[in-house]
C-alpha positions as CSV (number, residue, x, y, z in Angstrom):
1,M,0.0,0.0,0.0
2,N,1.3,3.4,-0.9
3,E,0.1,5.9,1.6
4,H,0.5,9.7,1.9
5,R,-1.3,12.7,3.3
6,E,-1.1,16.2,2.0
7,H,-2.2,19.7,2.9
8,E,-3.7,21.6,0.0
9,R,-3.1,25.4,0.1
10,D,-5.1,28.2,-1.3
11,G,-2.8,30.1,-3.5
12,G,0.1,29.4,-1.2
13,C,-1.0,32.1,1.3
14,G,-3.3,30.2,3.6
15,C,-5.9,27.5,3.5
16,D,-9.5,27.0,4.6
17,E,-10.7,24.1,6.8
18,H,-11.5,21.9,3.8
19,D,-8.1,22.3,2.3
20,R,-6.4,21.4,5.6
21,R,-8.1,18.0,5.7
22,E,-5.7,15.1,5.7
23,R,-6.0,12.8,2.7
24,F,-4.6,9.3,2.4
25,C,-4.1,7.0,-0.5
26,V,-4.3,3.2,-0.3
27,N,-2.6,1.1,-3.0
28,T,-4.0,-2.4,-3.6
29,E,-2.2,-4.4,-6.2
30,G,-1.3,-1.2,-8.2
31,T,-4.6,0.6,-7.9
32,E,-4.8,3.7,-5.7
33,H,-7.8,4.5,-3.6
34,P,-8.5,7.7,-1.8
35,W,-9.1,7.2,1.9
36,E,-10.4,9.8,4.4
37,H,-9.2,8.3,7.7
38,P,-5.7,7.8,9.3
39,R,-6.6,4.2,10.1
40,I,-7.8,1.2,8.0
41,S,-8.5,-2.4,8.9
42,T,-7.5,-5.6,7.2
43,E,-11.1,-6.1,6.0
44,E,-11.4,-2.6,4.6
45,I,-8.2,-3.0,2.6
46,A,-9.6,-6.2,1.1
47,R,-12.9,-4.6,0.2
48,L,-11.0,-1.7,-1.5
49,G,-9.0,-4.2,-3.5
50,G,-12.2,-6.1,-4.5
51,W,-11.4,-9.4,-3.0
52,D,-12.9,-11.6,-0.3
53,P,-11.4,-10.7,3.1
54,A,-11.1,-14.4,3.9
55,Q,-8.3,-14.5,1.4
56,G,-6.3,-12.3,3.7
57,V,-4.2,-9.2,3.1
58,I,-0.4,-9.1,2.6
59,E,1.6,-5.9,3.3
60,V,4.4,-5.5,0.7
61,H,7.2,-3.1,1.3
62,A,9.6,-1.4,-1.2
63,D,12.3,-4.0,-0.5
64,N,9.7,-6.7,-1.3
65,T,9.5,-8.0,2.2
66,E,6.0,-9.1,3.1
67,R,3.8,-9.6,6.2
68,T,0.4,-11.1,6.4
69,L,-2.1,-9.0,8.4
70,A,-4.2,-10.6,11.1
71,P,-8.0,-10.5,10.7
72,G,-9.3,-7.3,12.3
73,E,-5.8,-5.7,12.5
74,V,-5.9,-2.0,12.2
75,V,-3.1,-0.2,10.2
76,H,-2.2,3.4,11.2
77,L,-1.5,5.4,8.0
78,R,1.5,7.6,8.5
79,P,3.2,9.9,6.0
80,G,6.8,9.5,4.9
81,H,9.3,12.3,4.6
82,A,8.6,14.2,1.4
83,F,7.4,11.1,-0.4
84,C,4.6,8.6,0.5
85,R,5.8,5.5,2.3
86,R,6.4,2.7,-0.3
87,V,4.0,0.2,1.0
88,R,1.2,-1.6,-0.9
89,W,-1.2,-4.4,-0.2
90,K,-2.2,-7.5,-2.1
91,R,-4.5,-10.5,-1.5
92,G,-3.2,-13.6,0.2
93,L,-4.0,-17.3,-0.2
94,T,-7.5,-18.3,0.6
95,R,-7.6,-19.7,4.1
96,A,-8.2,-23.2,2.7
97,D,-5.2,-22.9,0.4
98,R,-3.0,-21.6,3.2
99,I,-4.0,-24.6,5.5
100,S,-3.3,-27.0,2.7
101,A,0.1,-25.5,2.1
102,E,0.9,-25.5,5.8
103,V,-0.2,-29.2,6.2
104,A,1.9,-30.2,3.2
105,L,4.9,-28.6,4.9
106,L,4.2,-30.5,8.1
107,R,3.8,-33.7,6.1
108,R,7.4,-33.4,4.9
109,I,8.6,-33.9,8.5
110,F,5.7,-36.1,9.7
111,P,4.7,-38.3,6.7
112,D,2.2,-40.2,8.7
113,L,0.3,-37.1,9.7
114,E,-3.5,-37.3,9.6
115,Q,-5.8,-34.4,8.9
116,R,-9.6,-34.2,9.4
117,E,-11.1,-30.9,8.6
118,N,-9.2,-28.4,10.9
119,W,-7.7,-31.0,13.1
120,V,-4.2,-32.5,12.7
121,R,-2.9,-35.7,14.4
122,L,0.8,-36.6,14.6
123,P,1.1,-40.3,15.4
124,R,3.6,-41.8,17.8
125,L,5.8,-38.8,18.7
126,P,8.6,-39.7,21.1
127,L,8.4,-37.8,24.4
128,P,11.2,-36.9,26.8
129,T,12.1,-39.2,29.7
130,G,9.5,-39.4,32.4
131,W,6.4,-39.3,30.2
132,T,4.3,-42.4,29.8
133,P,3.2,-43.8,27.5
134,S,5.9,-42.8,25.0
135,P,5.7,-42.5,22.1
136,S,2.3,-40.8,22.1
137,D,-0.1,-39.4,19.5
138,V,-0.4,-35.6,19.6
139,A,-3.1,-33.5,18.0
140,F,-4.1,-29.9,17.6
141,Q,-6.8,-27.8,16.0
142,I,-6.2,-25.1,13.5
143,S,-8.1,-22.0,14.7
144,D,-10.8,-20.3,12.8
145,A,-8.6,-17.1,12.8
146,F,-5.6,-18.9,11.3
147,P,-3.2,-17.8,9.9
148,G,-3.8,-14.5,11.6
149,A,-3.9,-16.3,15.0
150,P,-2.0,-19.4,16.2
151,P,-3.6,-22.6,17.3
152,Y,-4.2,-23.2,21.0
153,G,-3.8,-26.4,23.0
154,I,-1.9,-29.7,22.8
155,F,-4.2,-32.7,22.7
156,V,-3.0,-36.1,23.7
157,P,-4.7,-39.4,24.3
158,A,-6.1,-39.6,27.9
159,G,-3.9,-41.2,30.4
160,L,-0.6,-39.4,29.6
161,R,1.4,-38.9,32.9
162,F,4.7,-37.6,34.0
163,N,6.4,-39.9,36.5
164,G,3.0,-41.2,37.3
165,A,1.5,-37.8,38.1
166,V,-1.2,-35.8,36.3
167,P,0.5,-32.8,34.6
168,Q,-0.3,-29.2,35.4
169,N,-2.3,-27.0,33.1
170,Y,-3.8,-30.2,31.7
171,T,-7.5,-31.2,31.5
172,E,-8.8,-34.7,31.1
173,P,-11.1,-35.3,29.3
174,A,-10.8,-32.4,26.9
175,G,-13.8,-30.3,26.5
176,S,-13.7,-30.7,22.7
177,S,-12.0,-33.9,21.6
178,P,-10.3,-34.4,18.3
179,P,-12.2,-36.4,15.7
180,F,-9.7,-39.3,15.8
181,G,-11.4,-41.7,18.2
182,G,-10.7,-42.5,21.8
183,A,-10.6,-40.2,24.9
184,W,-8.3,-37.2,24.8
185,G,-6.8,-34.7,27.3
186,V,-5.5,-31.2,26.5
187,F,-2.6,-29.1,27.7
188,S,-3.3,-25.3,27.9
189,W,-0.5,-24.2,25.5
190,S,0.1,-21.4,23.0
191,V,3.0,-19.5,21.6
192,A,5.1,-17.7,24.2
193,D,4.1,-14.3,22.9
194,G,1.1,-14.1,20.7
195,A,2.4,-10.7,19.4
196,D,5.3,-12.6,17.8
197,W,2.8,-14.6,15.6
198,R,3.2,-12.7,12.4
199,P,2.9,-15.1,9.4
200,S,4.6,-14.0,6.2
201,A,3.1,-14.5,2.7
202,S,5.4,-17.4,2.2
203,V,4.3,-20.5,4.1
204,E,7.9,-21.7,4.5
205,H,9.2,-18.5,5.9
206,G,8.2,-16.7,9.1
207,V,5.9,-18.4,11.6
208,N,4.0,-21.5,10.6
209,L,2.4,-24.7,11.9
210,L,5.7,-26.5,11.7
211,Q,7.2,-24.1,14.2
212,W,4.1,-24.4,16.3
213,V,4.5,-28.2,16.4
214,R,8.3,-28.0,17.2
215,G,7.4,-25.9,20.1
216,F,5.6,-28.9,21.7
217,T,9.0,-30.1,22.8
218,Q,9.4,-27.1,25.1
219,R,6.2,-28.1,27.0
220,F,7.1,-31.7,27.4
221,L,10.7,-30.8,28.6
222,E,9.1,-28.9,31.4
223,G,7.8,-32.2,32.9
224,A,4.7,-32.1,35.1
């Protein structure tokens, strides 16, 4: 998105209230749109661009670095110095395409992965010493807000224990069980800092489900 604001002057010797009004320009895939406000949301950018907000919005900088906006995220439009800031916006993958690409990346590492709708099961993951049974299946649910928001919770078959004790921050049975059969428990778990969850346009770069799964090791290393 290219954005700028300007002050129109009346003959160079003063200006009326209308001329002093800040004006902004939003660039979506090469098309510029006038915008009257200093802020704009992800969904408003998509609507200006003429695409479904569910496809997502990607911020593209002059150096071609990209960042995917979260649903409902609000962008503050700020002027550059002398020139408008070189930022534009483009549509992202549809949510379904993004999930398919993320699961395909996971499958490279976990070829026996099973997916049912928005649930993913990783069979027979080895756990650190002290956990029984090990290996154990692990599952998680892809959130409705993905990729703008990370998943939440680590689901395991009921009966998982650490040195015979029920782990902390663990609920058994889980309130909503994965669709893979059997009884399940769930660990309360998310990324360390949700503000760091900023997926890029490329599935393989930036945060992704593979990084999320690799973070499970941290929880199991904590023990009970």
